[in-house]
CHARMM internal coordinates of N, CA and C (Angstrom, degrees):
IC EDIT
DIST 1 N 1 CA 1.4513
DIST 1 CA 1 C 1.5278
ANGL 1 N 1 CA 1 C 108.15
DIST 1 C 2 N 1.2888
ANGL 1 CA 1 C 2 N 116.82
DIHE 1 N 1 CA 1 C 2 N 130.03
DIST 2 N 2 CA 1.4614
ANGL 1 C 2 N 2 CA 122.02
DIHE 1 CA 1 C 2 N 2 CA 177.47
DIST 2 CA 2 C 1.5155
ANGL 2 N 2 CA 2 C 109.07
DIHE 1 C 2 N 2 CA 2 C -88.99
DIST 2 C 3 N 1.3262
ANGL 2 CA 2 C 3 N 116.41
DIHE 2 N 2 CA 2 C 3 N 126.96
DIST 3 N 3 CA 1.4547
ANGL 2 C 3 N 3 CA 121.12
DIHE 2 CA 2 C 3 N 3 CA 179.98
DIST 3 CA 3 C 1.5187
ANGL 3 N 3 CA 3 C 110.25
DIHE 2 C 3 N 3 CA 3 C -68.20
DIST 3 C 4 N 1.3160
ANGL 3 CA 3 C 4 N 117.34
DIHE 3 N 3 CA 3 C 4 N 133.02
DIST 4 N 4 CA 1.4638
ANGL 3 C 4 N 4 CA 123.76
DIHE 3 CA 3 C 4 N 4 CA 179.45
DIST 4 CA 4 C 1.5200
ANGL 4 N 4 CA 4 C 109.99
DIHE 3 C 4 N 4 CA 4 C -121.35
DIST 4 C 5 N 1.3411
ANGL 4 CA 4 C 5 N 118.95
DIHE 4 N 4 CA 4 C 5 N 67.78
DIST 5 N 5 CA 1.4668
ANGL 4 C 5 N 5 CA 120.31
DIHE 4 CA 4 C 5 N 5 CA -174.70
DIST 5 CA 5 C 1.5289
ANGL 5 N 5 CA 5 C 114.18
DIHE 4 C 5 N 5 CA 5 C -63.71
DIST 5 C 6 N 1.3102
ANGL 5 CA 5 C 6 N 118.20
DIHE 5 N 5 CA 5 C 6 N -30.54
DIST 6 N 6 CA 1.4647
ANGL 5 C 6 N 6 CA 120.37
DIHE 5 CA 5 C 6 N 6 CA -179.29
DIST 6 CA 6 C 1.5349
ANGL 6 N 6 CA 6 C 110.87
DIHE 5 C 6 N 6 CA 6 C -61.32
DIST 6 C 7 N 1.3318
ANGL 6 CA 6 C 7 N 115.57
DIHE 6 N 6 CA 6 C 7 N -48.33
DIST 7 N 7 CA 1.4662
ANGL 6 C 7 N 7 CA 120.49
DIHE 6 CA 6 C 7 N 7 CA -179.91
DIST 7 CA 7 C 1.5251
ANGL 7 N 7 CA 7 C 111.32
DIHE 6 C 7 N 7 CA 7 C -67.53
DIST 7 C 8 N 1.3143
ANGL 7 CA 7 C 8 N 115.80
DIHE 7 N 7 CA 7 C 8 N -45.90
DIST 8 N 8 CA 1.4639
ANGL 7 C 8 N 8 CA 120.31
DIHE 7 CA 7 C 8 N 8 CA -177.79
DIST 8 CA 8 C 1.5297
ANGL 8 N 8 CA 8 C 110.75
DIHE 7 C 8 N 8 CA 8 C -63.90
DIST 8 C 9 N 1.3240
ANGL 8 CA 8 C 9 N 117.13
DIHE 8 N 8 CA 8 C 9 N -43.74
DIST 9 N 9 CA 1.4778
ANGL 8 C 9 N 9 CA 120.68
DIHE 8 CA 8 C 9 N 9 CA 178.92
DIST 9 CA 9 C 1.5359
ANGL 9 N 9 CA 9 C 111.72
DIHE 8 C 9 N 9 CA 9 C -61.42
DIST 9 C 10 N 1.3198
ANGL 9 CA 9 C 10 N 117.29
DIHE 9 N 9 CA 9 C 10 N -39.43
DIST 10 N 10 CA 1.4610
ANGL 9 C 10 N 10 CA 120.38
DIHE 9 CA 9 C 10 N 10 CA 179.99
DIST 10 CA 10 C 1.5209
ANGL 10 N 10 CA 10 C 111.20
DIHE 9 C 10 N 10 CA 10 C -65.18
DIST 10 C 11 N 1.3102
ANGL 10 CA 10 C 11 N 116.86
DIHE 10 N 10 CA 10 C 11 N -39.13
DIST 11 N 11 CA 1.4694
ANGL 10 C 11 N 11 CA 121.01
DIHE 10 CA 10 C 11 N 11 CA 179.38
DIST 11 CA 11 C 1.5265
ANGL 11 N 11 CA 11 C 110.43
DIHE 10 C 11 N 11 CA 11 C -74.04
DIST 11 C 12 N 1.3228
ANGL 11 CA 11 C 12 N 116.89
DIHE 11 N 11 CA 11 C 12 N -42.45
DIST 12 N 12 CA 1.4650
ANGL 11 C 12 N 12 CA 121.20
DIHE 11 CA 11 C 12 N 12 CA -178.81
DIST 12 CA 12 C 1.5220
ANGL 12 N 12 CA 12 C 112.27
DIHE 11 C 12 N 12 CA 12 C -60.31
DIST 12 C 13 N 1.3150
ANGL 12 CA 12 C 13 N 117.65
DIHE 12 N 12 CA 12 C 13 N -27.99
DIST 13 N 13 CA 1.4699
ANGL 12 C 13 N 13 CA 121.11
DIHE 12 CA 12 C 13 N 13 CA 178.58
DIST 13 CA 13 C 1.5282
ANGL 13 N 13 CA 13 C 111.47
DIHE 12 C 13 N 13 CA 13 C -61.96
DIST 13 C 14 N 1.3176
ANGL 13 CA 13 C 14 N 117.00
DIHE 13 N 13 CA 13 C 14 N -22.10
DIST 14 N 14 CA 1.4709
ANGL 13 C 14 N 14 CA 121.34
DIHE 13 CA 13 C 14 N 14 CA -177.19
DIST 14 CA 14 C 1.5228
ANGL 14 N 14 CA 14 C 113.29
DIHE 13 C 14 N 14 CA 14 C -108.68
DIST 14 C 15 N 1.3067
ANGL 14 CA 14 C 15 N 118.69
DIHE 14 N 14 CA 14 C 15 N 7.74
DIST 15 N 15 CA 1.4739
ANGL 14 C 15 N 15 CA 121.23
DIHE 14 CA 14 C 15 N 15 CA -175.07
DIST 15 CA 15 C 1.5151
ANGL 15 N 15 CA 15 C 112.16
DIHE 14 C 15 N 15 CA 15 C -59.64
DIST 15 C 16 N 1.2866
ANGL 15 CA 15 C 16 N 119.16
DIHE 15 N 15 CA 15 C 16 N -44.81
DIST 16 N 16 CA 1.4757
ANGL 15 C 16 N 16 CA 121.15
DIHE 15 CA 15 C 16 N 16 CA -176.66
DIST 16 CA 16 C 1.5110
ANGL 16 N 16 CA 16 C 113.42
DIHE 15 C 16 N 16 CA 16 C -93.95
DIST 16 C 17 N 1.3233
ANGL 16 CA 16 C 17 N 116.52
DIHE 16 N 16 CA 16 C 17 N 26.07
DIST 17 N 17 CA 1.4756
ANGL 16 C 17 N 17 CA 120.50
DIHE 16 CA 16 C 17 N 17 CA 178.10
DIST 17 CA 17 C 1.5215
ANGL 17 N 17 CA 17 C 109.25
DIHE 16 C 17 N 17 CA 17 C -109.74
DIST 17 C 18 N 1.3025
ANGL 17 CA 17 C 18 N 115.65
DIHE 17 N 17 CA 17 C 18 N 169.76
DIST 18 N 18 CA 1.4666
ANGL 17 C 18 N 18 CA 119.44
DIHE 17 CA 17 C 18 N 18 CA -179.97
DIST 18 CA 18 C 1.5360
ANGL 18 N 18 CA 18 C 112.36
DIHE 17 C 18 N 18 CA 18 C -84.66
DIST 18 C 19 N 1.3304
ANGL 18 CA 18 C 19 N 116.66
DIHE 18 N 18 CA 18 C 19 N -1.88
DIST 19 N 19 CA 1.4598
ANGL 18 C 19 N 19 CA 119.76
DIHE 18 CA 18 C 19 N 19 CA 177.48
DIST 19 CA 19 C 1.5171
ANGL 19 N 19 CA 19 C 110.68
DIHE 18 C 19 N 19 CA 19 C -64.07
DIST 19 C 20 N 1.3165
ANGL 19 CA 19 C 20 N 116.10
DIHE 19 N 19 CA 19 C 20 N 142.02
DIST 20 N 20 CA 1.4618
ANGL 19 C 20 N 20 CA 121.11
DIHE 19 CA 19 C 20 N 20 CA 173.94
DIST 20 CA 20 C 1.5169
ANGL 20 N 20 CA 20 C 107.38
DIHE 19 C 20 N 20 CA 20 C -84.57
DIST 20 C 21 N 1.3145
ANGL 20 CA 20 C 21 N 116.26
DIHE 20 N 20 CA 20 C 21 N 129.46
DIST 21 N 21 CA 1.4586
ANGL 20 C 21 N 21 CA 121.17
DIHE 20 CA 20 C 21 N 21 CA -178.47
DIST 21 CA 21 C 1.5180
ANGL 21 N 21 CA 21 C 108.94
DIHE 20 C 21 N 21 CA 21 C -99.63
DIST 21 C 22 N 1.3156
ANGL 21 CA 21 C 22 N 116.35
DIHE 21 N 21 CA 21 C 22 N 126.93
DIST 22 N 22 CA 1.4532
ANGL 21 C 22 N 22 CA 122.19
DIHE 21 CA 21 C 22 N 22 CA -179.60
DIST 22 CA 22 C 1.5235
ANGL 22 N 22 CA 22 C 108.37
DIHE 21 C 22 N 22 CA 22 C -126.11
DIST 22 C 23 N 1.2986
ANGL 22 CA 22 C 23 N 116.20
DIHE 22 N 22 CA 22 C 23 N 124.48
DIST 23 N 23 CA 1.4444
ANGL 22 C 23 N 23 CA 121.17
DIHE 22 CA 22 C 23 N 23 CA 178.35
DIST 23 CA 23 C 1.5269
ANGL 23 N 23 CA 23 C 107.08
DIHE 22 C 23 N 23 CA 23 C -111.79
DIST 23 C 24 N 1.3167
ANGL 23 CA 23 C 24 N 116.81
DIHE 23 N 23 CA 23 C 24 N 113.36
DIST 24 N 24 CA 1.4520
ANGL 23 C 24 N 24 CA 120.37
DIHE 23 CA 23 C 24 N 24 CA -176.06
DIST 24 CA 24 C 1.5285
ANGL 24 N 24 CA 24 C 110.53
DIHE 23 C 24 N 24 CA 24 C -122.98
DIST 24 C 25 N 1.2933
ANGL 24 CA 24 C 25 N 114.48
DIHE 24 N 24 CA 24 C 25 N 164.20
DIST 25 N 25 CA 1.4546
ANGL 24 C 25 N 25 CA 119.99
DIHE 24 CA 24 C 25 N 25 CA 177.18
DIST 25 CA 25 C 1.5106
ANGL 25 N 25 CA 25 C 109.05
DIHE 24 C 25 N 25 CA 25 C 162.52
DIST 25 C 26 N 1.3094
ANGL 25 CA 25 C 26 N 115.69
DIHE 25 N 25 CA 25 C 26 N 168.01
DIST 26 N 26 CA 1.4539
ANGL 25 C 26 N 26 CA 120.11
DIHE 25 CA 25 C 26 N 26 CA 178.39
DIST 26 CA 26 C 1.5278
ANGL 26 N 26 CA 26 C 108.75
DIHE 25 C 26 N 26 CA 26 C -67.69
DIST 26 C 27 N 1.3120
ANGL 26 CA 26 C 27 N 115.32
DIHE 26 N 26 CA 26 C 27 N 162.51
DIST 27 N 27 CA 1.4522
ANGL 26 C 27 N 27 CA 119.73
DIHE 26 CA 26 C 27 N 27 CA 178.76
DIST 27 CA 27 C 1.5284
ANGL 27 N 27 CA 27 C 110.93
DIHE 26 C 27 N 27 CA 27 C -58.61
DIST 27 C 28 N 1.3391
ANGL 27 CA 27 C 28 N 114.68
DIHE 27 N 27 CA 27 C 28 N 144.59
DIST 28 N 28 CA 1.4559
ANGL 27 C 28 N 28 CA 123.08
DIHE 27 CA 27 C 28 N 28 CA 174.45
DIST 28 CA 28 C 1.5352
ANGL 28 N 28 CA 28 C 113.13
DIHE 27 C 28 N 28 CA 28 C 65.98
DIST 28 C 29 N 1.3282
ANGL 28 CA 28 C 29 N 116.27
DIHE 28 N 28 CA 28 C 29 N 34.82
DIST 29 N 29 CA 1.4625
ANGL 28 C 29 N 29 CA 119.51
DIHE 28 CA 28 C 29 N 29 CA 179.25
DIST 29 CA 29 C 1.5341
ANGL 29 N 29 CA 29 C 111.66
DIHE 28 C 29 N 29 CA 29 C -118.46
DIST 29 C 30 N 1.3482
ANGL 29 CA 29 C 30 N 117.57
DIHE 29 N 29 CA 29 C 30 N 32.03
DIST 30 N 30 CA 1.4616
ANGL 29 C 30 N 30 CA 124.32
DIHE 29 CA 29 C 30 N 30 CA 173.22
DIST 30 CA 30 C 1.5257
ANGL 30 N 30 CA 30 C 113.84
DIHE 29 C 30 N 30 CA 30 C 81.52
DIST 30 C 31 N 1.3198
ANGL 30 CA 30 C 31 N 121.03
DIHE 30 N 30 CA 30 C 31 N 8.67
DIST 31 N 31 CA 1.4585
ANGL 30 C 31 N 31 CA 121.31
DIHE 30 CA 30 C 31 N 31 CA -179.70
DIST 31 CA 31 C 1.5310
ANGL 31 N 31 CA 31 C 111.45
DIHE 30 C 31 N 31 CA 31 C -58.24
DIST 31 C 32 N 1.3228
ANGL 31 CA 31 C 32 N 117.41
DIHE 31 N 31 CA 31 C 32 N -53.71
DIST 32 N 32 CA 1.4647
ANGL 31 C 32 N 32 CA 119.60
DIHE 31 CA 31 C 32 N 32 CA -177.34
DIST 32 CA 32 C 1.5314
ANGL 32 N 32 CA 32 C 111.36
DIHE 31 C 32 N 32 CA 32 C -69.51
DIST 32 C 33 N 1.3137
ANGL 32 CA 32 C 33 N 117.69
DIHE 32 N 32 CA 32 C 33 N -30.64
DIST 33 N 33 CA 1.4633
ANGL 32 C 33 N 33 CA 120.28
DIHE 32 CA 32 C 33 N 33 CA 177.24
DIST 33 CA 33 C 1.5160
ANGL 33 N 33 CA 33 C 110.80
DIHE 32 C 33 N 33 CA 33 C -66.11
DIST 33 C 34 N 1.3227
ANGL 33 CA 33 C 34 N 117.69
DIHE 33 N 33 CA 33 C 34 N -42.70
DIST 34 N 34 CA 1.4649
ANGL 33 C 34 N 34 CA 120.34
DIHE 33 CA 33 C 34 N 34 CA 177.56
DIST 34 CA 34 C 1.5205
ANGL 34 N 34 CA 34 C 110.86
DIHE 33 C 34 N 34 CA 34 C -65.35
DIST 34 C 35 N 1.3233
ANGL 34 CA 34 C 35 N 117.18
DIHE 34 N 34 CA 34 C 35 N -38.38
DIST 35 N 35 CA 1.4691
ANGL 34 C 35 N 35 CA 119.56
DIHE 34 CA 34 C 35 N 35 CA 175.54
DIST 35 CA 35 C 1.5188
ANGL 35 N 35 CA 35 C 111.55
DIHE 34 C 35 N 35 CA 35 C -62.54
DIST 35 C 36 N 1.3172
ANGL 35 CA 35 C 36 N 118.04
DIHE 35 N 35 CA 35 C 36 N -40.23
DIST 36 N 36 CA 1.4626
ANGL 35 C 36 N 36 CA 120.90
DIHE 35 CA 35 C 36 N 36 CA 176.58
DIST 36 CA 36 C 1.5259
ANGL 36 N 36 CA 36 C 111.07
DIHE 35 C 36 N 36 CA 36 C -63.39
DIST 36 C 37 N 1.3198
ANGL 36 CA 36 C 37 N 116.91
DIHE 36 N 36 CA 36 C 37 N -37.90
DIST 37 N 37 CA 1.4792
ANGL 36 C 37 N 37 CA 120.71
DIHE 36 CA 36 C 37 N 37 CA 177.53
DIST 37 CA 37 C 1.5321
ANGL 37 N 37 CA 37 C 110.23
DIHE 36 C 37 N 37 CA 37 C -64.69
DIST 37 C 38 N 1.3246
ANGL 37 CA 37 C 38 N 116.87
DIHE 37 N 37 CA 37 C 38 N -39.95
DIST 38 N 38 CA 1.4751
ANGL 37 C 38 N 38 CA 121.42
DIHE 37 CA 37 C 38 N 38 CA 178.46
DIST 38 CA 38 C 1.5248
ANGL 38 N 38 CA 38 C 109.30
DIHE 37 C 38 N 38 CA 38 C -64.82
DIST 38 C 39 N 1.3320
ANGL 38 CA 38 C 39 N 117.31
DIHE 38 N 38 CA 38 C 39 N -44.00
DIST 39 N 39 CA 1.4618
ANGL 38 C 39 N 39 CA 121.25
DIHE 38 CA 38 C 39 N 39 CA 178.97
DIST 39 CA 39 C 1.5173
ANGL 39 N 39 CA 39 C 110.51
DIHE 38 C 39 N 39 CA 39 C -60.75
DIST 39 C 40 N 1.3164
ANGL 39 CA 39 C 40 N 117.56
DIHE 39 N 39 CA 39 C 40 N -44.14
DIST 40 N 40 CA 1.4633
ANGL 39 C 40 N 40 CA 121.29
DIHE 39 CA 39 C 40 N 40 CA 179.74
DIST 40 CA 40 C 1.5311
ANGL 40 N 40 CA 40 C 110.38
DIHE 39 C 40 N 40 CA 40 C -62.66
DIST 40 C 41 N 1.3216
ANGL 40 CA 40 C 41 N 116.71
DIHE 40 N 40 CA 40 C 41 N -41.00
DIST 41 N 41 CA 1.4597
ANGL 40 C 41 N 41 CA 120.04
DIHE 40 CA 40 C 41 N 41 CA -179.90
DIST 41 CA 41 C 1.5363
ANGL 41 N 41 CA 41 C 110.12
DIHE 40 C 41 N 41 CA 41 C -66.69
DIST 41 C 42 N 1.3120
ANGL 41 CA 41 C 42 N 117.17
DIHE 41 N 41 CA 41 C 42 N -39.57
DIST 42 N 42 CA 1.4616
ANGL 41 C 42 N 42 CA 120.14
DIHE 41 CA 41 C 42 N 42 CA 178.01
DIST 42 CA 42 C 1.5265
ANGL 42 N 42 CA 42 C 110.83
DIHE 41 C 42 N 42 CA 42 C -63.02
DIST 42 C 43 N 1.3212
ANGL 42 CA 42 C 43 N 116.65
DIHE 42 N 42 CA 42 C 43 N -41.78
DIST 43 N 43 CA 1.4611
ANGL 42 C 43 N 43 CA 120.27
DIHE 42 CA 42 C 43 N 43 CA 179.71
DIST 43 CA 43 C 1.5217
ANGL 43 N 43 CA 43 C 111.43
DIHE 42 C 43 N 43 CA 43 C -68.64
DIST 43 C 44 N 1.3105
ANGL 43 CA 43 C 44 N 117.76
DIHE 43 N 43 CA 43 C 44 N -42.54
DIST 44 N 44 CA 1.4676
ANGL 43 C 44 N 44 CA 121.46
DIHE 43 CA 43 C 44 N 44 CA -173.61
DIST 44 CA 44 C 1.5292
ANGL 44 N 44 CA 44 C 113.26
DIHE 43 C 44 N 44 CA 44 C -82.57
DIST 44 C 45 N 1.3172
ANGL 44 CA 44 C 45 N 117.38
DIHE 44 N 44 CA 44 C 45 N -46.62
DIST 45 N 45 CA 1.4567
ANGL 44 C 45 N 45 CA 120.46
DIHE 44 CA 44 C 45 N 45 CA -174.31
DIST 45 CA 45 C 1.5246
ANGL 45 N 45 CA 45 C 113.62
DIHE 44 C 45 N 45 CA 45 C -87.54
DIST 45 C 46 N 1.3125
ANGL 45 CA 45 C 46 N 116.45
DIHE 45 N 45 CA 45 C 46 N -30.71
DIST 46 N 46 CA 1.4778
ANGL 45 C 46 N 46 CA 119.66
DIHE 45 CA 45 C 46 N 46 CA -176.18
DIST 46 CA 46 C 1.5185
ANGL 46 N 46 CA 46 C 112.31
DIHE 45 C 46 N 46 CA 46 C -110.34
DIST 46 C 47 N 1.3076
ANGL 46 CA 46 C 47 N 116.54
DIHE 46 N 46 CA 46 C 47 N 2.29
DIST 47 N 47 CA 1.4695
ANGL 46 C 47 N 47 CA 123.11
DIHE 46 CA 46 C 47 N 47 CA 178.68
DIST 47 CA 47 C 1.5292
ANGL 47 N 47 CA 47 C 113.53
DIHE 46 C 47 N 47 CA 47 C 52.99
DIST 47 C 48 N 1.3102
ANGL 47 CA 47 C 48 N 115.49
DIHE 47 N 47 CA 47 C 48 N 40.71
DIST 48 N 48 CA 1.4775
ANGL 47 C 48 N 48 CA 121.11
DIHE 47 CA 47 C 48 N 48 CA 175.87
DIST 48 CA 48 C 1.5294
ANGL 48 N 48 CA 48 C 107.22
DIHE 47 C 48 N 48 CA 48 C -78.03
DIST 48 C 49 N 1.3164
ANGL 48 CA 48 C 49 N 118.10
DIHE 48 N 48 CA 48 C 49 N 123.17
DIST 49 N 49 CA 1.4807
ANGL 48 C 49 N 49 CA 119.63
DIHE 48 CA 48 C 49 N 49 CA 179.35
DIST 49 CA 49 C 1.5306
ANGL 49 N 49 CA 49 C 110.96
DIHE 48 C 49 N 49 CA 49 C -63.88
DIST 49 C 50 N 1.3062
ANGL 49 CA 49 C 50 N 115.00
DIHE 49 N 49 CA 49 C 50 N 145.87
DIST 50 N 50 CA 1.4609
ANGL 49 C 50 N 50 CA 120.15
DIHE 49 CA 49 C 50 N 50 CA -178.13
DIST 50 CA 50 C 1.5135
ANGL 50 N 50 CA 50 C 112.74
DIHE 49 C 50 N 50 CA 50 C -60.25
DIST 50 C 51 N 1.3458
ANGL 50 CA 50 C 51 N 117.58
DIHE 50 N 50 CA 50 C 51 N -30.95
DIST 51 N 51 CA 1.4687
ANGL 50 C 51 N 51 CA 119.39
DIHE 50 CA 50 C 51 N 51 CA -179.91
DIST 51 CA 51 C 1.5308
ANGL 51 N 51 CA 51 C 111.96
DIHE 50 C 51 N 51 CA 51 C -75.39
DIST 51 C 52 N 1.3233
ANGL 51 CA 51 C 52 N 118.56
DIHE 51 N 51 CA 51 C 52 N -1.47
DIST 52 N 52 CA 1.4554
ANGL 51 C 52 N 52 CA 122.10
DIHE 51 CA 51 C 52 N 52 CA 174.56
DIST 52 CA 52 C 1.5213
ANGL 52 N 52 CA 52 C 112.29
DIHE 51 C 52 N 52 CA 52 C -99.72
DIST 52 C 53 N 1.3065
ANGL 52 CA 52 C 53 N 116.52
DIHE 52 N 52 CA 52 C 53 N 3.77
DIST 53 N 53 CA 1.4733
ANGL 52 C 53 N 53 CA 122.50
DIHE 52 CA 52 C 53 N 53 CA -178.17
DIST 53 CA 53 C 1.5263
ANGL 53 N 53 CA 53 C 108.01
DIHE 52 C 53 N 53 CA 53 C -115.05
DIST 53 C 54 N 1.3049
ANGL 53 CA 53 C 54 N 115.82
DIHE 53 N 53 CA 53 C 54 N 126.78
DIST 54 N 54 CA 1.4630
ANGL 53 C 54 N 54 CA 121.39
DIHE 53 CA 53 C 54 N 54 CA 178.63
DIST 54 CA 54 C 1.5165
ANGL 54 N 54 CA 54 C 107.92
DIHE 53 C 54 N 54 CA 54 C -111.13
DIST 54 C 55 N 1.3077
ANGL 54 CA 54 C 55 N 116.50
DIHE 54 N 54 CA 54 C 55 N 126.30
DIST 55 N 55 CA 1.4561
ANGL 54 C 55 N 55 CA 121.66
DIHE 54 CA 54 C 55 N 55 CA 179.34
DIST 55 CA 55 C 1.5194
ANGL 55 N 55 CA 55 C 108.16
DIHE 54 C 55 N 55 CA 55 C -136.63
DIST 55 C 56 N 1.3164
ANGL 55 CA 55 C 56 N 115.97
DIHE 55 N 55 CA 55 C 56 N 125.38
DIST 56 N 56 CA 1.4659
ANGL 55 C 56 N 56 CA 121.48
DIHE 55 CA 55 C 56 N 56 CA -179.74
DIST 56 CA 56 C 1.5168
ANGL 56 N 56 CA 56 C 109.49
DIHE 55 C 56 N 56 CA 56 C -127.68
DIST 56 C 57 N 1.2851
ANGL 56 CA 56 C 57 N 116.79
DIHE 56 N 56 CA 56 C 57 N 128.44
DIST 57 N 57 CA 1.4664
ANGL 56 C 57 N 57 CA 121.82
DIHE 56 CA 56 C 57 N 57 CA 174.33
DIST 57 CA 57 C 1.5205
ANGL 57 N 57 CA 57 C 106.86
DIHE 56 C 57 N 57 CA 57 C -101.68
DIST 57 C 58 N 1.3043
ANGL 57 CA 57 C 58 N 116.55
DIHE 57 N 57 CA 57 C 58 N 104.50
DIST 58 N 58 CA 1.4539
ANGL 57 C 58 N 58 CA 119.96
DIHE 57 CA 57 C 58 N 58 CA -173.62
DIST 58 CA 58 C 1.5315
ANGL 58 N 58 CA 58 C 113.07
DIHE 57 C 58 N 58 CA 58 C -77.04
DIST 58 C 59 N 1.3280
ANGL 58 CA 58 C 59 N 117.35
DIHE 58 N 58 CA 58 C 59 N -3.04
DIST 59 N 59 CA 1.4555
ANGL 58 C 59 N 59 CA 120.25
DIHE 58 CA 58 C 59 N 59 CA 171.39
DIST 59 CA 59 C 1.5207
ANGL 59 N 59 CA 59 C 111.37
DIHE 58 C 59 N 59 CA 59 C -79.78
DIST 59 C 60 N 1.3300
ANGL 59 CA 59 C 60 N 115.66
DIHE 59 N 59 CA 59 C 60 N -15.67
DIST 60 N 60 CA 1.4561
ANGL 59 C 60 N 60 CA 121.53
DIHE 59 CA 59 C 60 N 60 CA -177.67
DIST 60 CA 60 C 1.5280
ANGL 60 N 60 CA 60 C 109.93
DIHE 59 C 60 N 60 CA 60 C -75.30
DIST 60 C 61 N 1.3063
ANGL 60 CA 60 C 61 N 115.87
DIHE 60 N 60 CA 60 C 61 N 145.28
DIST 61 N 61 CA 1.4680
ANGL 60 C 61 N 61 CA 120.33
DIHE 60 CA 60 C 61 N 61 CA 177.31
DIST 61 CA 61 C 1.5327
ANGL 61 N 61 CA 61 C 111.02
DIHE 60 C 61 N 61 CA 61 C -71.06
DIST 61 C 62 N 1.3191
ANGL 61 CA 61 C 62 N 117.92
DIHE 61 N 61 CA 61 C 62 N -12.41
DIST 62 N 62 CA 1.4591
ANGL 61 C 62 N 62 CA 122.02
DIHE 61 CA 61 C 62 N 62 CA 178.84
DIST 62 CA 62 C 1.5259
ANGL 62 N 62 CA 62 C 111.57
DIHE 61 C 62 N 62 CA 62 C -60.33
DIST 62 C 63 N 1.3097
ANGL 62 CA 62 C 63 N 117.37
DIHE 62 N 62 CA 62 C 63 N -28.25
DIST 63 N 63 CA 1.4533
ANGL 62 C 63 N 63 CA 121.82
DIHE 62 CA 62 C 63 N 63 CA -175.55
DIST 63 CA 63 C 1.5270
ANGL 63 N 63 CA 63 C 112.85
DIHE 62 C 63 N 63 CA 63 C -109.79
DIST 63 C 64 N 1.3193
ANGL 63 CA 63 C 64 N 119.05
DIHE 63 N 63 CA 63 C 64 N 16.48
DIST 64 N 64 CA 1.4544
ANGL 63 C 64 N 64 CA 121.09
DIHE 63 CA 63 C 64 N 64 CA -174.97
DIST 64 CA 64 C 1.5220
ANGL 64 N 64 CA 64 C 113.97
DIHE 63 C 64 N 64 CA 64 C -62.75
DIST 64 C 65 N 1.3276
ANGL 64 CA 64 C 65 N 117.86
DIHE 64 N 64 CA 64 C 65 N -28.47
DIST 65 N 65 CA 1.4694
ANGL 64 C 65 N 65 CA 120.47
DIHE 64 CA 64 C 65 N 65 CA -179.20
DIST 65 CA 65 C 1.5251
ANGL 65 N 65 CA 65 C 112.84
DIHE 64 C 65 N 65 CA 65 C -97.04
DIST 65 C 66 N 1.3215
ANGL 65 CA 65 C 66 N 118.22
DIHE 65 N 65 CA 65 C 66 N 2.60
DIST 66 N 66 CA 1.4569
ANGL 65 C 66 N 66 CA 121.76
DIHE 65 CA 65 C 66 N 66 CA -177.45
DIST 66 CA 66 C 1.5157
ANGL 66 N 66 CA 66 C 111.13
DIHE 65 C 66 N 66 CA 66 C -78.63
DIST 66 C 67 N 1.3307
ANGL 66 CA 66 C 67 N 115.89
DIHE 66 N 66 CA 66 C 67 N 140.39
DIST 67 N 67 CA 1.4552
ANGL 66 C 67 N 67 CA 120.14
DIHE 66 CA 66 C 67 N 67 CA 174.06
DIST 67 CA 67 C 1.5314
ANGL 67 N 67 CA 67 C 108.82
DIHE 66 C 67 N 67 CA 67 C -119.73
DIST 67 C 68 N 1.3078
ANGL 67 CA 67 C 68 N 116.96
DIHE 67 N 67 CA 67 C 68 N 178.06
DIST 68 N 68 CA 1.4578
ANGL 67 C 68 N 68 CA 122.56
DIHE 67 CA 67 C 68 N 68 CA -174.37
DIST 68 CA 68 C 1.5360
ANGL 68 N 68 CA 68 C 112.48
DIHE 67 C 68 N 68 CA 68 C -62.07
DIST 68 C 69 N 1.3255
ANGL 68 CA 68 C 69 N 118.25
DIHE 68 N 68 CA 68 C 69 N -30.55
DIST 69 N 69 CA 1.4559
ANGL 68 C 69 N 69 CA 121.75
DIHE 68 CA 68 C 69 N 69 CA 179.78
DIST 69 CA 69 C 1.5257
ANGL 69 N 69 CA 69 C 112.59
DIHE 68 C 69 N 69 CA 69 C -68.42
DIST 69 C 70 N 1.3127
ANGL 69 CA 69 C 70 N 116.83
DIHE 69 N 69 CA 69 C 70 N -25.12
DIST 70 N 70 CA 1.4758
ANGL 69 C 70 N 70 CA 121.28
DIHE 69 CA 69 C 70 N 70 CA -176.34
DIST 70 CA 70 C 1.5186
ANGL 70 N 70 CA 70 C 112.91
DIHE 69 C 70 N 70 CA 70 C -89.28
DIST 70 C 71 N 1.3059
ANGL 70 CA 70 C 71 N 119.42
DIHE 70 N 70 CA 70 C 71 N -8.28
DIST 71 N 71 CA 1.4579
ANGL 70 C 71 N 71 CA 121.68
DIHE 70 CA 70 C 71 N 71 CA -176.46
DIST 71 CA 71 C 1.5094
ANGL 71 N 71 CA 71 C 110.98
DIHE 70 C 71 N 71 CA 71 C -78.21
END
COOR INIT
IC SEED 1 N 1 CA 1 C
IC BUILD
């Protein structure tokens, strides 16, 4: 995994704000990798417990039967 501190730092600056953060891009352009980096930083630097972080990969077959009411 290539570290992307510029992107992560820009997003982390808004973590404790009421702004909604949206990370978009074409498939396979580091979106999920940057999200994983943000999650790791939240766990390590801010001591956020792992059970307080929700992460779903909707490409996974694990969620194939899930609908909007179950999220």
